[in-house]
LOPAZA-412750 format. One line per field, with one value per residue (C-alpha): chain; x, y, z. Coordinates in pm, 1 decimal, always signed. Layout:
<sites>
chain c(A,...);
xx c(X,...);
yy c(Y,...);
zz c(Z,...);
</sites>
This chain:
<sites>
chain c(A,A,A,A,A,A,A,A,A,A,A,A,A,A,A,A,A,A,A,A,A,A,A,A,A,A,A,A,A,A,A,A,A,A,A,A,A,A,A,A,A,A,A,A,A,A,A,A,A,A,A,A,A,A,A,A,A,A,A,A,A,A,A,A,A,A,A,A,A,A,A,A,A,A,A,A,A,A,A,A,A,A,A,A,A,A,A,A,A,A,A,A,A,A,A,A,A,A,A,A,A,A,A,A,A,A,A,A,A,A,A,A,A,A,A,A,A,A,A,A,A,A,A,A,A,A,A,A,A,A,A,A,A,A,A,A,A,A,A,A,A,A,A,A,A,A,A,A,A,A,A,A,A,A,A,A,A,A,A,A,A,A,A,A,A,A,A,A,A,A,A,A,A,A,A,A,A,A,A,A,A,A,A,A,A,A,A,A,A,A,A,A,A,A,A,A,A,A,A,A,A,A,A,A,A,A,A,A,A,A,A,A,A,A,A,A,A,A,A,A,A,A,A,A,A,A,A,A,A,A,A,A,A,A,A,A,A,A,A,A,A,A,A,A,A,A,A,A,A,A,A,A,A,A,A,A,A,A,A,A,A,A,A,A,A,A,A,A,A,A,A,A,A,A,A,A,A,A,A,A,A,A,A,A,A,A,A,A,A,A,A,A,A,A,A,A,A,A,A,A,A,A,A,A,A,A,A,A,A,A,A,A,A,A,A,A,A,A,A,A,A,A,A,A,A,A,A,A,A,A,A,A,A,A,A,A,A,A,A,A,A,A,A,A,A,A,A,A,A,A,A,A,A,A,A,A,A,A,A,A,A,A,A,A,A,A,A,A,A,A,A,A,A,A,A,A,A,A,A,A,A,A,A,A,A,A,A,A,A,A,A,A,A,A,A,A,A,A,A,A,A,A,A,A,A,A);
xx c(+8064.7,+8108.6,+8317.3,+8088.3,+8217.8,+8046.5,+8187.5,+8115.6,+8178.0,+8124.8,+8121.3,+7901.2,+7694.1,+7544.2,+7858.4,+8132.0,+8517.0,+8804.5,+8686.5,+8339.4,+8490.1,+8728.4,+8426.7,+8211.5,+8489.2,+8642.6,+8312.5,+8205.5,+8529.7,+8510.4,+8169.9,+8301.7,+8555.0,+8259.0,+8281.2,+7931.9,+7936.5,+7700.4,+7775.0,+7642.6,+7653.8,+7488.7,+7126.6,+6857.8,+6826.8,+6796.1,+6466.1,+6670.6,+7023.1,+7170.5,+7520.4,+7517.9,+7675.7,+7783.3,+7684.7,+7444.4,+7593.7,+7629.3,+7650.4,+7393.1,+7372.8,+7208.2,+7149.4,+7161.9,+6964.1,+7179.0,+7000.3,+7298.2,+7232.2,+7169.3,+7412.2,+7654.7,+7906.5,+7786.4,+7883.9,+8083.9,+7764.3,+7609.0,+7927.9,+7952.4,+7575.9,+7626.4,+7937.0,+7760.5,+7457.0,+7683.7,+7895.1,+7578.0,+7441.7,+7778.0,+7828.8,+7468.8,+7541.4,+7854.6,+7666.3,+7395.4,+7383.6,+7435.3,+7773.5,+8024.2,+8374.7,+8536.7,+8432.8,+8590.8,+8603.3,+8641.4,+8646.8,+8625.9,+8861.9,+8553.8,+8445.4,+8788.9,+8761.8,+8418.3,+8412.7,+8468.9,+8720.5,+8764.6,+8408.3,+8407.4,+8709.5,+8540.9,+8262.9,+8493.1,+8473.9,+8801.6,+8832.5,+9038.2,+9040.1,+9151.2,+9346.5,+9338.5,+9583.3,+9708.6,+9558.4,+9646.8,+9720.4,+9424.0,+9264.4,+9368.6,+9096.6,+9304.1,+9493.3,+9871.4,+9787.3,+9574.5,+9669.7,+9940.9,+9683.0,+9466.4,+9756.7,+9894.6,+9556.2,+9529.0,+9868.0,+9744.4,+9425.7,+9606.9,+9845.6,+9536.0,+9370.0,+9689.3,+9702.9,+9334.2,+9356.3,+9682.3,+9482.9,+9196.1,+9444.2,+9597.0,+9273.5,+9166.8,+9351.7,+9254.5,+9366.7,+9486.6,+9522.1,+9500.1,+9659.4,+9649.8,+10006.1,+10367.8,+10373.2,+10065.0,+10217.1,+10529.7,+10325.2,+10106.4,+10416.7,+10525.8,+10193.5,+10108.0,+10457.8,+10497.0,+10141.7,+10082.7,+10013.2,+9908.8,+9947.2,+9660.6,+9648.0,+9348.7,+9218.4,+9083.4,+8718.6,+8540.8,+8245.0,+8474.1,+8699.8,+8400.9,+8314.8,+8673.5,+8807.1,+9181.9,+9360.9,+9688.2,+9860.2,+9781.3,+10012.0,+9820.7,+9803.6,+10061.3,+9950.4,+9687.6,+9724.1,+9806.0,+9503.6,+9572.9,+9349.6,+9332.9,+9054.6,+8933.1,+8780.7,+8900.4,+9115.7,+9424.5,+9634.3,+9561.0,+9700.6,+9475.5,+9576.6,+9911.1,+9752.6,+9719.0,+10086.6,+10183.1,+9987.7,+10169.0,+10498.0,+10377.3,+10262.1,+10616.2,+10772.7,+10557.2,+10346.1,+9992.8,+9751.4,+9400.9,+9348.1,+9043.1,+9014.2,+8718.6,+8577.7,+8347.3,+8374.9,+8196.5,+8463.2,+8643.5,+8442.8,+8585.9,+8856.3,+8710.8,+8604.7,+8957.5,+9108.5,+8845.6,+8927.6,+9295.9,+9238.5,+9029.7,+9287.9,+9564.4,+9348.7,+9346.5,+8960.1,+9004.4,+9269.3,+9165.2,+8820.5,+8755.5,+8463.3,+8289.1,+8152.3,+8013.4,+7818.3,+8011.2,+7978.7,+8117.5,+8401.2,+8477.6,+8482.0,+8730.9,+8969.5,+8911.6,+9021.6,+9321.4,+9683.7,+9834.5,+9719.7,+9863.2,+9827.0,+10013.9,+9890.5,+10117.0,+9896.2,+9703.5,+9620.6,+9640.6,+9485.1,+9243.5,+9185.2,+9548.1,+9518.1,+9222.2,+9423.3,+9709.7,+9460.6,+9336.2,+9672.4,+9742.0,+10101.3,+10078.6,+10277.6,+10251.6,+10421.0,+10519.5,+10218.5,+10025.2,+10075.2,+10150.3,+10507.0,+10413.6,+10129.1,+10352.4,+10629.8,+10355.4,+10222.4,+10550.4,+10509.1,+10722.8,+10732.9,+10849.4,+10799.5,+10460.9,+10568.0,+10469.5,+10812.3,+10913.0,+10568.6,+10570.0,+10915.7,+10801.4,+10513.0,+10733.6,+11003.6,+10734.5,+10582.0,+10895.4,+11078.8,+10773.0,+10770.0,+10444.4,+10456.0,+10202.0,+9900.3,+9703.0,+10002.7,+10044.0,+9677.1,+9679.6,+9990.1,+9850.6,+9531.0,+9731.6,+9934.6,+9649.6,+9330.2,+9042.4,+9035.3,+9398.4,+9314.7,+9013.1,+9223.6,+9472.6,+9195.2,+9024.8,+9357.3,+9399.8,+9048.6,+9124.1,+9445.5,+9292.6,+8964.1,+9169.6,+8971.3,+9284.4);
yy c(+11835.0,+11473.2,+11404.9,+11273.0,+10999.5,+10855.5,+10483.7,+10292.0,+9924.7,+9669.3,+9389.7,+9353.4,+9093.1,+8834.7,+8789.5,+8615.5,+8690.1,+8908.9,+9226.7,+9201.2,+9158.4,+9448.7,+9692.2,+9588.8,+9571.1,+9897.8,+10080.7,+9934.8,+10061.6,+10410.1,+10447.6,+10396.9,+10672.8,+10934.7,+10930.9,+10959.3,+10678.4,+10611.6,+10292.9,+10247.8,+9881.9,+9697.4,+9598.2,+9486.9,+9515.4,+9186.9,+9117.9,+9096.4,+9118.4,+8821.8,+8798.3,+8500.5,+8582.1,+8931.0,+9228.0,+9451.9,+9786.8,+10078.1,+10270.2,+10349.0,+10111.1,+10204.0,+9951.5,+10076.3,+9853.8,+9772.0,+9426.9,+9219.6,+8849.4,+8669.0,+8393.1,+8431.0,+8668.1,+8983.7,+9016.9,+9310.8,+9508.7,+9474.2,+9592.5,+9893.9,+9968.0,+9985.0,+10201.7,+10448.1,+10481.5,+10524.7,+10789.4,+10995.2,+10985.4,+11066.1,+11376.4,+11498.8,+11444.3,+11640.9,+11936.8,+11918.7,+12046.0,+11703.2,+11679.2,+11431.2,+11544.8,+11234.0,+10975.0,+10642.7,+10360.2,+10075.6,+9797.8,+9806.3,+9870.6,+9927.3,+10202.8,+10359.2,+10373.7,+10529.0,+10769.7,+11120.1,+11248.6,+11573.1,+11670.7,+11566.4,+11792.0,+12088.4,+12045.7,+12054.9,+11683.7,+11481.9,+11106.7,+10820.2,+10439.6,+10119.8,+9899.4,+9545.1,+9417.2,+9495.8,+9279.0,+9032.7,+8939.0,+8710.9,+8700.8,+8346.3,+8111.8,+7816.0,+7571.5,+7531.0,+7166.2,+7236.6,+7150.7,+7361.2,+7514.0,+7637.1,+7765.4,+7955.6,+8109.8,+8201.5,+8377.0,+8587.4,+8666.6,+8770.3,+9010.5,+9162.6,+9197.3,+9352.4,+9609.8,+9714.9,+9739.1,+9944.0,+10182.5,+10181.8,+10266.1,+10540.4,+10672.5,+10907.4,+11123.6,+11014.8,+11236.7,+10930.8,+10552.2,+10294.3,+9953.7,+9662.5,+9544.5,+9659.4,+9412.1,+9571.4,+9917.0,+9810.9,+9655.5,+9972.3,+10214.3,+10073.6,+10155.2,+10500.9,+10621.6,+10881.2,+10914.5,+10900.9,+10552.3,+10470.2,+10112.7,+10053.0,+9686.5,+9480.6,+9317.0,+8969.6,+8863.2,+8949.2,+8735.2,+8427.4,+8510.2,+8543.3,+8175.0,+8017.2,+7861.0,+7947.4,+7679.0,+7756.3,+7525.1,+7424.1,+7116.5,+6799.5,+6537.0,+6259.7,+5971.6,+6209.2,+6324.8,+6684.4,+6866.7,+7113.3,+7384.8,+7587.5,+7844.6,+8073.0,+8073.3,+7811.2,+7964.7,+7881.8,+8155.3,+8010.8,+7675.6,+7438.6,+7195.6,+7162.7,+7010.6,+6646.2,+6654.2,+6785.4,+6516.3,+6241.0,+6371.5,+6397.4,+6027.0,+5936.8,+6126.0,+5929.6,+6229.8,+6137.4,+6417.6,+6525.6,+6821.6,+7030.8,+7255.2,+7489.7,+7785.1,+7913.4,+7720.1,+7918.8,+8176.8,+7974.0,+7706.0,+7352.0,+7440.5,+7302.2,+6980.4,+6939.4,+6964.0,+6711.8,+6472.0,+6499.3,+6410.2,+6114.1,+6009.1,+6006.0,+5796.7,+6060.4,+6074.3,+5946.4,+6218.9,+6518.4,+6690.2,+6905.8,+7124.4,+7416.5,+7711.3,+7621.7,+7791.5,+8033.9,+7809.7,+7514.1,+7733.2,+7835.4,+7467.6,+7394.7,+7692.6,+7574.9,+7208.8,+7281.4,+7258.4,+7428.0,+7658.8,+7629.0,+7895.8,+7816.4,+8127.4,+8294.2,+8607.2,+8776.6,+9149.2,+9080.9,+8728.0,+8759.4,+8383.3,+8347.3,+8633.8,+8481.2,+8168.5,+8365.2,+8555.5,+8245.5,+8103.9,+7887.1,+7885.6,+7970.9,+7804.5,+8006.8,+8145.2,+8511.0,+8691.8,+9000.2,+9035.0,+8661.4,+8732.0,+8950.0,+8723.7,+8412.0,+8581.0,+8708.8,+8346.6,+8179.6,+7989.7,+7930.7,+8108.8,+7907.8,+7888.9,+7786.0,+7444.1,+7101.1,+6993.4,+7298.0,+7322.7,+6958.5,+6990.9,+7297.2,+7098.8,+6796.3,+7013.6,+7203.3,+6881.3,+6682.9,+6958.2,+7046.4,+7411.5,+7498.7,+7796.4,+7971.1,+7994.4,+8238.6,+8471.7,+8452.6,+8517.9,+8826.8,+8966.4,+8920.8,+9098.2,+9383.1,+9421.3,+9379.6,+9553.9,+9716.0,+10000.1,+10092.0,+10078.6,+10305.0,+10554.8,+10560.1,+10601.1,+10882.7,+11061.0,+11025.8,+11155.4,+11447.9,+11535.4,+11499.6,+11693.8,+11972.5,+11955.9,+11902.7);
zz c(+11437.8,+11340.9,+11041.5,+10767.3,+10541.6,+10235.7,+10184.9,+9864.4,+9825.1,+9536.7,+9807.2,+10113.8,+10283.7,+10221.9,+10013.7,+10221.0,+10215.9,+10344.6,+10172.7,+10321.7,+10664.3,+10600.6,+10504.4,+10796.4,+11071.3,+10950.3,+10948.2,+11285.0,+11445.1,+11265.4,+11405.8,+11762.7,+11672.8,+11639.0,+11255.2,+11078.2,+10830.3,+10537.0,+10310.5,+9967.6,+9830.3,+9544.9,+9571.5,+9571.5,+9943.0,+10122.5,+10321.8,+10645.6,+10792.1,+10646.9,+10803.6,+11042.1,+11384.4,+11271.0,+11482.9,+11292.9,+11154.3,+11373.3,+11028.8,+10783.4,+10485.8,+10157.8,+9879.0,+9533.9,+9320.1,+9024.8,+8975.2,+9118.1,+9080.6,+9428.3,+9511.9,+9228.2,+9075.6,+8883.6,+8534.1,+8404.3,+8290.8,+8633.2,+8810.3,+8581.8,+8626.6,+9003.5,+8966.0,+8734.7,+8963.8,+9267.4,+9083.2,+8980.1,+9343.0,+9487.2,+9272.6,+9356.2,+9724.5,+9705.9,+9581.8,+9850.2,+10210.1,+10325.8,+10144.5,+10308.8,+10396.5,+10241.4,+9990.0,+10052.4,+9788.1,+10044.8,+9774.6,+9398.6,+9106.7,+8878.8,+9123.8,+9119.7,+8746.0,+8720.8,+9020.2,+8901.2,+9160.4,+8981.9,+9002.2,+9368.3,+9446.0,+9246.8,+9492.8,+9787.3,+9864.2,+9887.7,+9801.4,+9908.3,+9795.6,+9945.9,+9706.2,+9839.3,+9587.7,+9245.5,+8966.7,+8806.1,+9177.1,+9309.4,+8965.3,+8868.0,+8743.6,+8614.4,+8851.8,+8787.4,+8729.6,+8423.2,+8068.4,+7895.0,+7654.1,+7943.3,+8134.4,+7832.8,+7769.0,+8133.7,+8127.8,+7831.9,+8019.1,+8320.0,+8125.2,+7988.3,+8333.0,+8471.1,+8188.4,+8228.9,+8601.9,+8599.5,+8370.4,+8618.9,+8902.4,+8704.1,+8570.6,+8858.5,+9102.0,+9451.5,+9739.4,+9939.6,+9882.4,+10150.6,+10128.7,+10368.9,+10369.2,+10285.0,+9990.7,+9826.1,+9879.1,+9689.0,+9412.4,+9369.6,+9391.4,+9068.9,+8900.8,+9034.8,+9123.7,+9401.8,+9489.1,+9868.6,+9977.1,+10339.7,+10491.4,+10733.2,+10849.7,+10951.1,+11256.3,+11314.9,+11274.6,+11609.3,+11554.1,+11515.6,+11796.6,+12034.4,+11956.3,+11981.1,+12279.7,+12332.1,+12531.6,+12706.0,+12459.7,+12102.2,+12128.2,+12051.8,+12328.1,+12315.8,+12063.4,+11900.2,+11534.1,+11473.0,+11355.1,+11062.3,+10938.8,+10619.8,+10564.6,+10282.5,+9942.1,+9707.1,+9435.1,+9255.0,+9410.8,+9755.7,+9627.3,+9814.4,+9535.2,+9712.7,+10016.3,+9888.5,+9783.1,+10126.1,+10309.4,+10100.8,+10222.5,+10578.8,+10560.5,+10431.0,+10723.6,+10973.2,+11087.2,+11195.3,+11093.8,+11013.7,+10780.4,+10747.2,+10432.9,+10444.9,+10251.3,+9994.3,+9668.8,+9411.2,+9296.6,+9054.2,+8870.4,+8912.6,+9145.8,+9469.0,+9285.7,+9147.6,+9507.7,+9637.0,+9349.1,+9424.0,+9779.1,+9675.3,+9411.0,+9677.8,+9905.0,+10179.6,+10242.1,+10595.1,+10678.2,+10464.3,+10492.2,+10193.9,+10306.5,+10159.3,+10335.1,+10695.2,+10954.4,+11179.8,+11491.0,+11290.1,+11162.9,+11519.9,+11625.4,+11343.3,+11473.2,+11829.4,+11754.1,+11547.0,+11639.2,+11333.8,+11071.6,+10710.1,+10443.5,+10113.5,+9914.2,+9663.7,+9640.5,+9912.9,+10001.4,+10373.0,+10475.7,+10758.4,+10776.9,+10887.8,+11117.1,+11279.6,+11333.1,+11493.3,+11711.7,+11860.4,+11944.6,+11633.0,+11493.3,+11114.4,+10853.4,+10537.8,+10225.4,+10168.8,+10037.2,+10172.5,+10549.1,+10601.8,+10688.3,+10972.2,+11081.7,+11075.7,+11288.1,+11533.3,+11560.6,+11630.6,+11306.0,+10998.6,+10656.0,+10357.5,+9987.4,+9841.1,+9731.4,+9868.3,+9990.2,+10199.4,+10342.2,+10446.6,+10580.4,+10791.7,+10941.0,+11009.6,+11186.1,+11381.7,+11512.3,+11571.0,+11728.3,+11959.6,+11877.4,+12040.3,+12276.2,+12509.3,+12298.2,+12522.7,+12538.9,+12168.7,+12114.9,+12325.2,+12155.4,+11820.0,+11906.2,+12050.2,+11741.9,+11474.3,+11584.8,+11390.3,+11657.3,+11562.5,+11197.5,+11241.5,+11432.9,+11143.9,+10884.8,+11093.7,+11101.1,+10721.0,+10669.8,+10893.5,+10709.3,+10357.0,+10435.8,+10597.9,+10928.5,+11149.4);
</sites>
């Protein structure tokens, strides 16, 4: 019979982001591996499939109505409400004739805290969870350029966030833990000790790749500015605030460029506007376009037109936007976070510290030394190395091992 897996996630469409891509792409690939998937996500249920350009799910989706707000982040009470409803329903399902072989928390440290894995195990159902990063990683709300008092208060908040989430991670005994990168594995091992942690990588965004034209070379034509792209939600840990400083250094070095920054702006209040204001203050409006989220076709056009991709993050679980760049033949210049070291190497790019000067120097050296390679060959190699089908095979093997079906 088909293996039955109940997946629960705190994030899903119409929300945008790497975790949503992870959930959807992983479950699509698992469905192709003959795994019977049912996904539970927060509701209310939308009126129609709201994911632009994304293939409709080949798995079953159930929306649990926890009165999540539309178009903004849920508060803590709404998140706990969803987790409590999902836990009650999962325990009931585990005792039914339709019990799953595995319950997989695909995203959500709140879910990991609430889900009663002991009761699931007593009913004969095993559990695993994906930990995308270890808080306070990726939890920053205040720019490093903020006033001292704000940064001091933020440091205290992050310490509290770290303590609370370490408690969540230690709170229940999952039969297996999945992480997206070696770096997250190392962070998590310090928290939960010798528990079994499995690194299962990600693949690129299929809907985007289908729309991007991969030329044989990403080298700009002689006399044309180098076009640089940075994609992803605006947040202090992604450090888009460095880009105006980097651009100023590029101008001093005589590098002609155009830079597109693009991504959802609502996660951290005021951060997008602070980046836009810094661009304006530096007089860079003609060279730097500070965009918010754009339609998929427009995003694909930006990836198609770029010559270089830059990701200055100091914290990532994986970084799918950079992988998307490498998978369409773009060299990636990045800082060591998540899987960016692997992605950068695969792209023929450069890995440097997340500071304006080394990032600018890496761009200058790349352009002046003409380090572009065969973009099509690079894209093919990246897609062979990072693939959702491979990740799904690894996950299915883990499901089989943990459920005892092997």
